[in-house]
C-alpha positions as CSV (number, residue, x, y, z in Angstrom):
1,M,27.1,-46.7,43.9
2,D,28.1,-43.6,42.0
3,G,25.1,-42.0,40.6
4,N,26.6,-40.7,38.0
5,C,26.4,-43.2,35.7
6,F,22.3,-43.3,35.7
7,V,23.1,-39.4,34.2
8,P,22.1,-41.0,30.8
9,F,18.7,-42.1,32.3
10,C,17.9,-38.5,32.8
11,V,19.1,-37.2,29.6
12,P,16.7,-37.3,26.9
13,G,17.3,-37.9,23.2
14,L,18.5,-41.5,24.0
15,D,16.7,-44.6,23.6
16,L,16.0,-47.2,26.2
17,K,18.2,-49.9,24.7
18,A,21.5,-47.3,24.4
19,R,20.6,-46.0,28.1
20,H,21.3,-49.5,29.6
21,T,24.4,-50.3,27.5
22,I,26.2,-47.6,28.9
23,C,25.0,-48.1,32.5
24,A,26.1,-51.7,31.9
25,E,29.3,-51.0,30.6
26,Q,29.9,-48.5,33.2
27,R,29.2,-51.0,36.3
28,G,28.6,-54.6,34.9
29,L,25.7,-54.5,36.2
30,S,22.7,-56.9,34.3
31,H,20.1,-55.9,32.5
32,A,17.6,-56.4,35.4
33,S,19.4,-54.5,37.6
34,V,20.0,-51.7,35.1
35,R,16.2,-51.7,34.0
36,K,15.4,-51.5,37.6
37,R,17.3,-48.6,38.5
38,C,16.7,-46.6,34.9
39,R,12.6,-46.5,36.7
40,I,14.1,-44.5,39.7
41,A,16.2,-42.2,37.2
42,M,13.7,-42.2,34.9
43,N,10.9,-41.0,37.6
44,I,13.9,-38.4,38.4
45,G,14.2,-36.8,35.3
46,V,10.5,-36.9,34.5
47,Q,9.4,-35.2,37.9
48,G,12.4,-32.6,37.3
49,E,11.0,-31.7,34.1
50,L,7.7,-31.7,35.0
51,L,8.5,-29.1,37.4
52,N,10.2,-27.2,35.3
53,A,7.5,-27.0,32.9
54,E,4.7,-25.6,35.3
55,R,6.9,-23.3,36.7
56,L,7.2,-21.8,33.2
57,L,3.7,-21.9,32.8
58,K,3.1,-20.0,35.9
59,R,5.4,-17.4,34.6
60,G,4.1,-16.5,31.5
61,Q,6.7,-18.0,29.6
62,D,5.3,-20.4,26.8
63,S,7.8,-20.2,24.5
64,A,10.3,-22.4,27.1
65,A,7.4,-24.0,28.7
66,L,6.8,-26.0,25.6
67,Q,10.2,-26.5,24.9
68,S,10.3,-27.8,28.3
69,V,7.0,-30.2,27.4
70,R,8.7,-31.7,24.3
71,R,11.7,-32.7,26.4
72,L,9.3,-34.7,28.5
73,R,8.0,-36.0,25.1
74,E,11.1,-38.0,25.0
75,F,10.5,-39.7,28.1
76,G,7.7,-41.4,26.9
77,V,5.7,-39.8,29.1
78,D,2.0,-41.3,29.7
79,L,-1.1,-39.3,29.7
80,R,-1.7,-38.6,33.3
81,I,1.7,-36.2,32.9
82,Y,-0.2,-34.2,30.0
83,N,-3.2,-33.6,32.0
84,R,-1.4,-32.0,34.9
85,L,0.3,-29.6,32.5
86,L,-2.9,-28.8,31.0
87,N,-4.4,-28.0,34.3
88,V,-2.0,-25.7,34.5
89,C,-2.9,-24.4,31.3
90,A,-6.5,-23.8,33.0
91,E,-5.3,-22.3,35.9
92,N,-3.5,-19.6,33.8
93,R,-6.3,-19.4,31.5
94,N,-3.7,-20.4,28.6
95,V,-5.4,-21.5,25.6
96,H,-2.3,-21.2,23.2
97,V,-0.1,-23.6,25.4
98,A,-2.9,-25.9,25.7
99,D,-3.6,-26.2,22.3
100,Q,0.3,-27.2,21.4
101,I,-0.2,-30.1,23.8
102,L,-3.3,-31.5,22.4
103,Q,-1.5,-31.5,19.4
104,L,1.8,-33.4,21.1
105,I,-0.7,-36.1,22.3
106,R,-2.4,-36.5,19.1
107,A,1.0,-36.9,17.4
108,E,1.7,-39.6,19.7
109,G,-1.5,-41.3,19.1
110,K,-2.4,-40.9,22.6
111,E,-6.4,-41.0,23.2
112,L,-7.9,-38.3,25.6
113,D,-9.5,-39.6,28.6
114,V,-12.1,-37.7,30.6
115,I,-10.2,-36.0,32.8
116,T,-8.7,-34.1,29.8
117,Y,-11.9,-33.6,28.5
118,T,-12.9,-32.0,32.0
119,T,-9.5,-30.2,32.1
120,L,-9.8,-28.4,28.5
121,I,-13.5,-27.8,29.6
122,K,-12.3,-25.8,32.4
123,L,-10.0,-23.7,30.7
124,Y,-12.6,-22.9,27.8
125,V,-15.0,-21.8,30.8
126,R,-12.5,-19.5,32.3
127,R,-11.8,-18.0,29.1
128,K,-15.9,-17.6,28.4
129,M,-15.1,-19.8,25.5
130,M,-18.4,-22.0,25.2
131,G,-18.5,-22.6,21.7
132,R,-15.3,-24.7,22.3
133,V,-16.7,-26.0,25.9
134,G,-19.5,-27.5,23.3
135,E,-17.3,-28.7,21.0
136,A,-15.4,-30.8,23.9
137,L,-18.6,-32.6,25.0
138,S,-20.0,-33.3,21.8
139,S,-16.4,-34.9,20.8
140,M,-16.5,-36.6,24.5
141,R,-20.1,-38.1,23.2
142,S,-18.6,-39.4,19.6
143,K,-16.0,-41.3,21.0
144,G,-18.1,-43.1,24.2
145,I,-16.4,-41.3,27.5
146,V,-18.8,-40.8,29.8
147,P,-18.6,-37.1,31.5
148,N,-18.6,-37.7,35.4
149,I,-19.8,-35.2,38.1
150,V,-16.6,-32.5,37.8
151,T,-17.5,-32.3,34.0
152,Y,-21.2,-31.7,34.5
153,N,-20.4,-29.1,37.6
154,T,-17.6,-27.5,35.4
155,V,-19.7,-26.8,32.1
156,L,-22.8,-25.6,34.8
157,N,-20.5,-23.0,36.3
158,G,-19.9,-21.7,32.6
159,L,-23.5,-21.1,31.6
160,R,-24.1,-19.2,35.3
161,N,-23.2,-16.0,33.4
162,G,-24.8,-16.1,30.0
163,T,-28.0,-15.5,29.2
164,D,-31.2,-17.4,27.8
165,V,-29.1,-20.4,29.4
166,T,-31.9,-22.1,31.5
167,G,-33.1,-24.5,29.3
168,A,-29.0,-25.9,28.5
169,A,-28.2,-26.0,32.3
170,L,-32.2,-28.2,32.7
171,S,-30.9,-30.3,30.1
172,I,-27.6,-31.1,31.7
173,L,-29.6,-32.1,34.9
174,A,-31.4,-34.5,32.8
175,E,-28.3,-36.3,31.5
176,M,-26.7,-36.4,34.6
177,K,-29.8,-37.8,36.0
178,A,-29.7,-40.4,33.1
179,Q,-26.3,-41.4,33.5
180,G,-27.0,-42.2,36.8
181,I,-24.9,-39.6,38.3
182,K,-26.5,-37.7,41.2
183,P,-26.6,-34.3,41.7
184,D,-24.6,-32.6,44.0
185,V,-24.6,-28.7,45.7
186,S,-22.7,-27.5,43.4
187,T,-24.5,-29.0,40.6
188,Y,-27.8,-27.5,42.2
189,S,-26.2,-24.1,43.4
190,S,-24.9,-23.5,39.5
191,I,-28.6,-24.1,38.5
192,I,-29.9,-22.3,41.3
193,A,-27.4,-19.1,40.3
194,I,-28.9,-19.7,36.9
195,H,-32.3,-19.2,37.4
196,A,-31.6,-16.2,39.8
197,R,-29.9,-14.7,37.2
198,S,-32.9,-14.9,34.8
199,K,-35.0,-13.9,37.9
200,N,-36.9,-17.0,38.3
201,L,-38.0,-17.4,41.9
202,E,-40.4,-20.1,41.0
203,G,-37.1,-22.1,39.5
204,V,-34.8,-21.5,42.3
205,L,-37.8,-22.9,44.8
206,E,-37.8,-25.7,42.1
207,R,-34.3,-26.8,42.8
208,I,-34.4,-25.9,46.3
209,S,-37.1,-28.6,46.7
210,E,-34.9,-31.2,44.1
211,M,-32.0,-30.8,46.8
212,K,-33.9,-31.7,49.9
213,I,-35.5,-34.5,48.5
214,N,-31.8,-35.7,47.5
215,D,-30.6,-35.3,51.4
216,L,-28.5,-32.3,50.2
217,V,-28.9,-29.3,52.7
218,P,-29.3,-25.5,51.3
219,D,-26.6,-23.4,53.6
220,E,-26.6,-20.2,54.8
221,R,-24.2,-19.4,51.8
222,L,-26.5,-20.2,49.0
223,Y,-29.2,-18.3,50.3
224,S,-28.0,-15.5,50.9
225,K,-26.7,-15.6,47.5
226,L,-30.3,-15.5,46.9
227,V,-31.3,-12.7,48.8
228,R,-27.9,-10.7,47.3
229,S,-29.0,-11.5,43.5
230,F,-33.0,-10.8,44.0
231,A,-32.2,-7.3,46.4
232,R,-29.8,-6.0,43.8
233,D,-32.9,-5.7,41.0
234,R,-35.1,-4.5,43.9
235,M,-37.6,-8.0,43.8
236,R,-38.8,-7.1,47.5
237,E,-41.7,-9.6,46.8
238,Q,-39.3,-12.5,46.0
239,V,-36.6,-11.7,49.1
240,E,-39.7,-11.9,51.3
241,R,-40.5,-15.5,50.3
242,L,-37.0,-16.7,50.2
243,L,-36.5,-15.4,53.9
244,S,-39.8,-17.0,54.8
245,V,-38.2,-20.0,53.4
246,M,-35.1,-19.9,55.0
247,K,-37.2,-19.5,58.2
248,D,-38.9,-22.6,57.4
249,D,-35.3,-24.2,57.0
250,G,-34.1,-22.5,60.1
251,T,-31.5,-20.7,58.6
252,E,-30.3,-17.3,59.2
253,V,-29.1,-14.6,56.3
254,D,-25.3,-13.9,56.6
255,A,-23.8,-10.5,56.8
256,S,-23.8,-10.4,53.1
257,G,-26.9,-10.7,52.5
258,R,-27.9,-8.2,55.7
259,C,-25.8,-5.7,53.7
260,A,-28.4,-6.0,50.7
261,L,-31.7,-6.5,52.2
262,V,-30.8,-3.0,54.7
263,R,-30.0,-1.5,51.3
264,L,-33.2,-2.6,49.4
265,Y,-35.5,-1.0,52.0
266,A,-33.4,1.9,52.4
267,L,-34.2,2.2,48.4
268,E,-37.8,1.8,49.0
269,G,-38.2,4.2,51.9
270,D,-39.2,1.2,54.6
271,E,-37.2,2.6,57.7
272,R,-38.6,0.3,59.9
273,A,-37.3,-2.8,57.9
274,V,-34.1,-1.1,57.6
275,R,-33.8,-0.8,61.7
276,S,-34.8,-4.5,61.9
277,I,-32.1,-5.6,60.1
278,M,-30.0,-3.4,61.7
279,D,-31.2,-4.9,65.1
280,M,-30.2,-8.3,63.6
281,S,-26.5,-6.9,62.1
282,M,-25.8,-5.3,65.9
283,T,-26.6,-8.6,67.4
284,S,-24.5,-10.9,65.3
285,S,-21.1,-8.8,65.6
286,A,-19.8,-5.2,65.4
287,S,-18.1,-5.7,61.8
288,S,-21.4,-7.2,60.5
289,A,-23.3,-4.0,62.0
290,T,-20.9,-1.5,60.6
291,A,-21.1,-3.2,57.0
292,S,-24.9,-2.9,57.5
293,F,-24.9,0.7,58.2
294,N,-23.0,1.2,55.5
295,S,-24.8,0.0,52.8
296,A,-28.2,1.6,54.8
297,L,-26.3,4.6,54.0
298,I,-25.8,3.9,50.1
299,G,-29.5,2.9,49.9
300,F,-30.8,6.1,51.4
301,C,-28.3,8.2,49.0
302,E,-29.4,6.1,45.9
303,A,-32.8,6.6,46.6
304,N,-31.9,10.4,47.1
305,D,-34.3,10.7,50.5
306,M,-31.4,12.7,52.0
307,E,-34.2,13.2,55.1
308,A,-34.4,9.5,56.1
309,G,-30.6,8.8,55.6
310,E,-30.0,12.0,58.0
311,R,-32.7,10.8,60.4
312,F,-30.8,6.8,60.2
313,F,-27.0,8.4,61.0
314,K,-28.5,10.4,64.1
315,D,-30.2,7.6,65.3
316,M,-27.3,4.9,64.5
317,C,-24.0,6.8,64.8
318,D,-23.9,6.7,68.2
319,Q,-24.3,2.7,68.5
320,I,-21.9,1.6,65.4
321,A,-18.3,1.3,65.2
322,M,-18.2,3.4,62.0
323,D,-15.0,2.9,59.6
324,A,-13.5,4.5,57.2
325,Y,-16.2,3.4,54.2
326,S,-18.8,4.8,56.8
327,I,-16.6,8.0,56.1
328,S,-17.1,8.2,52.3
329,A,-21.2,6.9,53.1
330,V,-21.7,9.9,54.9
331,V,-20.4,12.1,52.9
332,R,-22.0,11.3,49.9
333,L,-25.2,11.4,51.7
334,C,-24.7,15.1,53.2
335,S,-23.2,16.2,49.9
336,M,-26.6,15.4,48.9
337,G,-27.4,19.0,50.4
338,G,-25.2,21.1,48.1
339,D,-23.3,22.5,51.2
340,P,-19.9,22.2,51.4
341,S,-19.5,23.5,54.5
342,R,-21.7,20.3,55.7
343,V,-19.7,17.6,54.2
344,L,-16.7,19.1,56.0
345,R,-18.1,19.9,59.3
346,I,-19.5,15.9,58.9
347,F,-16.0,14.4,57.9
348,R,-14.2,16.4,61.1
349,M,-17.0,15.4,63.5
350,M,-16.3,11.8,62.7
351,K,-12.5,12.0,63.1
352,E,-12.8,13.9,66.1
353,R,-14.7,10.6,67.5
354,G,-11.8,8.3,66.1
355,V,-13.1,7.1,62.9
356,L,-9.7,7.3,60.9
357,P,-10.2,8.1,57.1
358,D,-8.4,5.9,54.8
359,P,-6.9,7.0,51.2
360,V,-10.3,6.2,49.7
361,A,-12.4,8.4,52.4
362,Y,-10.4,11.4,51.6
363,S,-10.8,10.8,47.7
364,N,-14.3,10.7,48.0
365,V,-14.3,13.8,50.3
366,I,-12.1,15.7,47.3
367,D,-14.5,14.7,44.9
368,A,-17.7,15.3,46.6
369,L,-16.5,18.6,47.9
370,G,-15.1,19.2,43.9
371,R,-18.8,17.9,42.8
372,L,-20.2,21.3,44.8
373,G,-17.7,23.9,44.0
374,D,-15.4,24.2,46.4
375,V,-12.4,23.7,44.9
376,R,-10.2,25.2,47.5
377,G,-11.4,22.7,49.9
378,A,-10.8,20.0,47.6
379,A,-7.2,21.0,47.4
380,E,-7.1,21.4,51.0
381,M,-8.6,18.2,51.7
382,F,-5.8,16.8,49.7
383,Y,-3.1,18.3,51.5
384,E,-4.1,17.1,54.4
385,M,-4.3,13.5,53.1
386,L,-0.6,14.2,52.2
387,D,0.2,15.9,55.9
388,Q,-1.3,12.5,57.3
389,G,1.6,10.5,55.7
390,M,-0.7,8.9,53.0
391,K,0.1,8.9,49.4
392,P,-2.2,9.3,46.5
393,N,-2.4,6.7,44.2
394,I,-3.6,7.2,40.3
395,I,-7.2,7.6,41.8
396,T,-7.1,10.3,44.1
397,Y,-4.7,11.8,41.1
398,N,-7.7,11.8,38.9
399,I,-10.2,12.9,41.1
400,L,-8.3,16.0,41.8
401,L,-7.7,16.5,38.5
402,N,-11.2,16.3,37.5
403,V,-11.8,19.1,40.2
404,F,-10.0,21.5,38.6
405,A,-10.9,19.9,34.9
406,R,-14.6,20.7,36.2
407,Q,-14.0,24.9,36.8
408,G,-11.5,25.0,33.7
409,E,-8.9,25.8,35.3
410,V,-5.9,24.8,33.5
411,E,-2.9,25.8,35.2
412,A,-4.1,23.8,38.1
413,M,-4.5,21.0,36.3
414,R,-1.0,21.2,35.1
415,Q,0.7,21.4,38.4
416,V,-1.2,18.1,39.9
417,F,-0.2,16.5,36.8
418,R,3.5,17.5,37.6
419,R,3.3,16.2,40.9
420,M,1.7,12.9,39.2
421,Q,5.0,12.5,37.4
422,R,7.6,13.2,40.4
423,D,5.4,10.9,42.4
424,E,6.0,8.1,39.5
425,I,2.5,7.7,38.7
426,V,2.1,6.8,35.4
427,P,-0.7,8.5,33.8
428,N,-3.6,6.2,32.6
429,H,-6.6,7.0,30.1
430,V,-9.0,8.5,32.8
431,T,-5.9,11.1,33.4
432,Y,-5.8,12.3,29.9
433,T,-9.4,12.1,29.4
434,T,-9.9,14.4,32.5
435,L,-7.1,16.9,30.8
436,I,-8.6,17.2,27.6
437,A,-12.3,17.7,29.0
438,G,-10.8,20.6,31.7
439,L,-9.2,21.9,28.6
440,G,-12.4,21.8,26.2
441,R,-13.9,23.6,29.5
442,S,-11.5,26.3,28.8
443,G,-11.4,26.5,25.0
444,N,-8.3,25.3,24.5
445,V,-9.5,23.1,21.8
446,A,-6.0,23.2,20.0
447,G,-4.5,21.5,23.5
448,A,-7.0,19.2,23.6
449,E,-6.1,17.9,20.2
450,K,-2.1,17.9,21.3
451,L,-3.1,16.0,24.2
452,V,-4.5,13.2,22.0
453,E,-1.7,12.8,19.9
454,K,0.5,12.8,23.7
455,M,-1.5,9.5,24.2
456,E,-1.1,8.1,21.2
457,S,2.9,8.9,21.1
458,R,3.0,7.6,24.9
459,N,1.1,4.1,23.6
460,C,-1.7,5.1,25.7
461,R,-4.8,4.2,23.0
462,P,-7.5,6.9,23.4
463,N,-10.7,5.1,24.2
464,V,-14.1,5.8,23.2
465,V,-14.5,8.6,26.3
466,T,-11.2,10.0,25.2
467,F,-12.8,10.6,21.6
468,T,-16.0,11.5,23.8
469,A,-14.9,14.0,25.4
470,L,-12.8,15.5,22.5
471,M,-15.8,15.7,20.6
472,K,-17.4,18.0,23.5
473,C,-14.5,20.3,23.5
474,H,-15.8,20.8,19.8
475,A,-19.2,20.6,20.3
476,D,-19.0,23.4,23.0
477,T,-17.0,25.9,21.1
478,G,-19.7,25.1,18.2
479,S,-17.3,23.5,15.8
480,I,-19.5,20.7,14.3
481,D,-16.6,20.7,11.6
482,G,-14.5,19.3,14.7
483,V,-17.0,16.9,16.0
484,E,-17.4,15.5,12.8
485,A,-13.4,14.9,12.2
486,T,-13.5,13.7,15.7
487,R,-15.8,11.5,14.5
488,Q,-14.4,10.0,11.7
489,R,-10.8,9.4,13.7
490,M,-12.9,7.1,15.7
491,L,-14.4,4.8,12.8
492,E,-10.7,4.7,11.2
493,R,-9.5,3.7,15.0
494,R,-12.4,1.2,15.0
495,V,-13.2,3.0,18.3
496,I,-17.5,1.8,18.6
497,P,-19.2,4.9,20.2
498,N,-21.6,4.6,23.4
499,F,-24.5,6.5,24.5
500,A,-22.3,9.3,25.5
501,T,-20.9,10.0,21.9
502,Y,-24.2,10.3,20.4
503,N,-25.9,12.6,23.1
504,V,-23.0,14.8,21.9
505,L,-23.5,14.2,18.9
506,I,-27.1,15.1,18.9
507,D,-26.8,17.9,21.4
508,A,-24.1,19.9,19.1
509,Y,-26.4,19.2,16.0
510,G,-29.3,20.7,18.2
511,K,-27.4,23.4,19.1
512,A,-26.6,24.5,15.7
513,G,-30.2,24.2,14.6
514,Q,-29.5,21.2,12.5
515,I,-32.5,19.5,13.2
516,E,-32.7,16.4,10.6
517,R,-28.8,15.7,11.1
518,A,-29.7,15.0,14.9
519,E,-32.4,13.2,14.3
520,S,-30.1,11.0,11.9
521,A,-27.6,10.9,14.5
522,Y,-29.9,9.1,16.5
523,Q,-31.5,6.6,14.3
524,D,-27.9,5.7,13.9
525,M,-27.3,5.2,17.6
526,I,-30.9,2.9,17.4
527,S,-29.6,0.8,14.4
528,A,-26.3,0.4,16.3
529,D,-28.1,-1.0,19.4
530,V,-27.0,1.6,21.8
531,L,-29.9,2.3,24.2
532,P,-30.8,5.6,24.3
533,T,-30.5,7.7,28.3
534,V,-32.6,10.4,29.8
535,V,-29.9,12.6,28.7
536,T,-30.9,11.6,25.2
537,F,-34.3,12.2,25.2
538,T,-33.9,15.6,27.1
539,T,-31.6,16.6,24.8
540,M,-34.1,15.9,21.9
541,M,-36.7,17.2,23.7
542,N,-34.4,20.7,24.2
543,M,-34.2,20.7,20.7
544,Y,-37.4,20.8,19.8
545,Q,-38.2,23.2,22.4
546,S,-35.9,25.3,20.8
547,A,-37.7,24.8,17.4
548,E,-41.1,25.6,18.9
549,K,-42.2,22.0,17.8
550,H,-44.2,21.0,21.1
551,E,-45.7,18.1,19.7
552,K,-42.2,16.5,19.5
553,V,-41.4,17.5,22.9
554,L,-44.4,15.3,24.1
555,E,-43.6,12.5,21.8
556,M,-39.9,11.9,23.0
557,F,-41.1,12.1,26.4
558,D,-43.6,9.4,25.7
559,L,-41.1,7.4,24.3
560,L,-38.5,8.1,27.4
561,V,-41.3,6.7,29.6
562,S,-42.2,3.8,26.8
563,M,-38.4,2.8,27.4
564,G,-38.9,1.8,31.4
565,L,-36.4,5.3,32.1
566,K,-37.7,7.8,34.8
567,P,-38.0,11.2,33.6
568,G,-35.6,13.7,35.5
569,L,-36.4,17.4,36.8
570,V,-35.1,18.8,33.1
571,S,-37.5,16.0,31.6
572,Y,-40.6,17.3,33.3
573,N,-39.4,21.3,33.0
574,H,-39.9,20.4,28.6
575,L,-43.1,18.8,29.7
576,I,-44.6,21.5,31.5
577,Y,-43.4,23.7,28.8
578,A,-44.8,21.8,25.7
579,Y,-48.0,21.9,27.1
580,G,-48.3,25.0,28.1
581,H,-47.2,26.4,24.8
582,G,-49.1,24.0,23.1
583,S,-52.5,23.1,23.5
584,D,-53.1,21.8,27.1
585,L,-52.8,24.1,29.9
586,K,-54.6,21.9,32.2
587,K,-51.8,19.3,31.6
588,A,-49.3,21.2,32.1
589,E,-50.4,21.9,35.7
590,D,-50.7,18.3,35.9
591,V,-47.4,17.8,35.1
592,L,-46.4,19.6,38.6
593,D,-48.5,17.2,40.8
594,L,-46.8,14.2,39.0
595,M,-43.4,15.7,39.5
596,R,-44.1,16.0,43.5
597,K,-45.7,12.4,43.3
598,S,-42.4,10.9,41.8
599,G,-40.3,12.5,44.3
600,I,-39.1,15.2,42.1
601,R,-39.0,19.2,43.6
602,P,-39.8,21.8,41.4
603,D,-36.6,24.1,40.7
604,V,-37.3,28.0,39.4
605,V,-37.1,26.7,35.6
606,T,-40.2,24.1,36.3
607,Y,-41.9,27.8,37.9
608,N,-40.8,29.7,35.1
609,S,-42.0,27.0,32.3
610,L,-45.5,27.3,34.1
611,I,-45.3,31.2,34.0
612,A,-44.6,31.7,30.7
613,S,-47.3,29.1,30.0
614,Y,-50.2,31.3,32.0
615,V,-48.5,34.7,30.6
616,R,-48.8,33.2,26.8
617,W,-52.8,32.7,27.6
618,G,-53.5,36.0,29.2
619,L,-53.8,34.6,32.7
620,V,-51.6,37.2,34.4
621,D,-53.0,36.7,37.8
622,K,-52.2,32.9,37.7
623,A,-48.6,33.8,36.9
624,T,-48.6,36.1,39.8
625,D,-49.6,33.4,42.0
626,V,-47.2,31.2,41.4
627,L,-44.6,33.3,42.8
628,E,-45.9,33.5,46.0
629,R,-46.2,29.5,45.6
630,M,-42.4,29.6,45.0
631,E,-41.7,31.2,47.9
632,E,-44.1,28.9,50.3
633,E,-41.9,26.1,49.0
634,G,-38.3,27.9,49.2
635,V,-38.2,28.4,45.3
636,E,-36.0,31.6,45.1
637,A,-37.8,33.2,41.8
638,D,-35.4,34.8,39.5
639,H,-35.2,37.8,36.8
640,V,-36.6,35.4,34.2
641,S,-39.6,34.9,36.6
642,F,-40.0,38.5,37.5
643,S,-39.6,39.8,34.2
644,T,-42.2,37.7,32.1
645,I,-44.8,38.5,34.6
646,L,-43.8,42.7,34.9
647,C,-43.9,42.9,31.2
648,A,-47.0,41.4,30.8
649,T,-48.8,42.9,33.8
650,R,-47.4,46.2,32.1
651,N,-49.0,45.3,28.5
652,R,-52.5,45.7,31.1
653,G,-51.8,49.0,31.9
654,D,-51.6,48.0,35.9
655,S,-49.3,50.2,36.9
656,S,-49.4,49.5,40.5
657,A,-49.1,45.8,40.2
658,V,-45.7,46.9,37.8
659,T,-44.7,48.8,41.1
660,R,-45.4,46.2,43.4
661,L,-43.1,43.8,41.0
662,K,-40.3,46.2,40.6
663,D,-40.1,46.3,44.2
664,M,-40.8,42.9,44.7
665,A,-37.4,42.2,42.2
666,A,-35.0,45.0,43.6
667,S,-35.6,43.1,47.3
668,K,-34.4,39.8,45.6
669,G,-31.6,41.4,43.7
670,C,-33.5,40.7,40.5
671,Y,-33.2,42.7,37.6
672,I,-35.8,43.1,34.9
673,D,-34.5,41.9,31.1
674,E,-36.0,44.4,28.8
675,D,-34.7,41.7,25.8
676,L,-37.2,39.2,27.8
677,C,-39.9,41.8,27.8
678,A,-39.6,42.8,24.2
679,V,-40.1,39.1,23.4
680,V,-43.2,38.9,26.0
681,E,-44.9,41.7,24.5
682,Y,-44.6,40.3,21.0
C-alpha cells in the first residue's frame, strides 16, 4: 500500500477524525483499519519529532527545541515523552526549557509523577539550586507522591558539597527507612561523603557499620575516597584509623589513595612512612609507583623540606619510571634552592634518562627559572620548546609574559604578545593582568590604564585581579589618588574586592603615612567578611614599625596567630624589632629560637633587627657576637650589619675595634653607610 496516504497521521494540526476521513477516502479502508494504521503512523511522527527535540536541546538551540516540543504536544503525547525531554534538560542543566515544558504539562492538566519530580530534582542538583530541590520534595509530599530510592539518592548527592547539611542528610535517611525504602551503596556513599566533608570520622565509621549490617560492602573506591578526604585536610590520626578499618575488612587503598598518603606523610616529614607506601605502589604497578613518587615530591615541596625531598629523589629516581609530571615536581623541588643553574642541570639530566617533557613540563621549567630571576634561561627554554615541535598554549604564553613582567621588561612583553597574536591565541584576563603588572613595574601607569580600556573595548571585562594589579601600579608610584580612583571604578562596575585588593590598599596608605586610613581599610576588609592573610598582618606590622608603634606590631602578631595563620620570616623579623626596640630585649632573643623551632631560617634582616636592638640597649659586644653567629649559620652580613655595629663602636671610642670592623666589612665587599651612622649616633 502507498505509505503516502498516511502522511496526515504524521502531520500535527489535524484532529483524529479528520485524519481518519482523509485516509478512508483515499483508499476506501474501514475506520478500524485506519485506526490501527493511524497508531503506527502516529508513533513514527512522535518518535521523529522527539528525536528532533532532543537533538536541538543537546545543541543548546532552545527556541527551536521549544517549537519542536509544542509540535509534539499536538500529537497528544503522554507524560513519558515529557519526562524524557526533561531528562535531556537535566543532562544539559537547562532550567529555562525545563520550566517551559512544565508549563505545557500543567496546561494539559497532567499530574507530575515520581519520575518527573526525580528528573527535576536531578536538574536542580546539577545547577546547585537546593532551594528548588526542597520545593520539589515539598510538592511531592503535599500530593501524596512517595519519593523512590533514586529520588532520595539524587537529593543526597546534591547535599554532598553543602555545609552544615549533616542533619538534613540524616533526616532523609530516617525518612527512607520510615517509607520502607532500603538504602543502597549510593545512599550511604553520599552520607559518608557529607560526614567526611565535615571531618566527622565517627559519623563515617557509624555509617560504614550500618552498611555492613545491611549486607552492603564498602569497597576499595569508597575507602580510598575517604583516605583522600582526610589526608587532604592533614588529619593523620583519622587516616590511620581508616587504614586500620580497611585492614580488618581486607581492603587495600587504591592508587589515588596512596598518592594522598605519601603527600600527607611528606608534608609531616615522615620519610619512613613515605617509603613504606612507595613499596606498596611499586608492587602494584609502574604507573602507580610513578604517581606516588610525584605526589611525595610535591608533598616535600609544600613542606619546604628540600633536604628530605632531595634524599627521596636520589634514592628512588633509579627505581621509578619517571614521566613528564615528574619533571615538573623535581623542578619545583630544585627551585627551592634558589639556584637556576641547578634547575637546568636536573632538567637536562632527566631528559638524558629518557624522560620526555611535555608542554606543561616546559611551562613549569620556564616559570621556575623566571621566579629565580633567570630571564634568559626562561626565554631559551621557550625556544627549545618550539624546536621540539610543541605549540605553546595560552598558559605557556602567560607564564613567559609573567617572567618578563617581573623584571618590568616592557619590550620583551610586547614581542611575546605579538607572537601570541601571530599564533592566533586570544589573550585572556591573565594575559592582560600580567601586562598591566609589568607596565606598573616599569613605571608606565598611563600604559596600564590604556590597557584596561583596551580590555573593556575587546569585551574582556576586567576582574578583581586586573583592578588590583592596576591599583598596585598607582600604589608603587605613591599615587593615593590613583589608588582611590581605581577602587571607585571597581565599585561602579560591581567588582568585589578580595584579600589582595585590601592588602594593596592598606600598603598604599601605610607607605604614605596615612595610618588611620590604612586601619579603616582593614576594618572594611573585616566588615566585608574577607579574611586577612599573613601578608595583611605583615603589611600592618611594617606600617606600625615605621611609625615606631611597637605595641601595635605585637598586637598584630598576636592577632595573626589567633586566626590560625602561620607567621612567616617577615612577621618574625618585625616581632624581633618590636621587642628589641620596645621594652623586652629577652623576648626578642627568644623569637630567634621560636623561628628555628618553626623551621624558619633567620636571614640577614632578622639578624640586623637583633643587632639594632642590642645597639639600642648599649650592648655593643653582644651585637658584635651576632656577626660571628651569622657567619657560623651561613648568613652573609651586609652594609647595614657592619654600619650599625661600627658606628656604635666608634661612639664608644674603641678605635682598634673600629679598624677591625672596617677591614671585615671591606673583605665582604660592604660599605659603611654614614647616614645610618648618624641615626645610630643620634
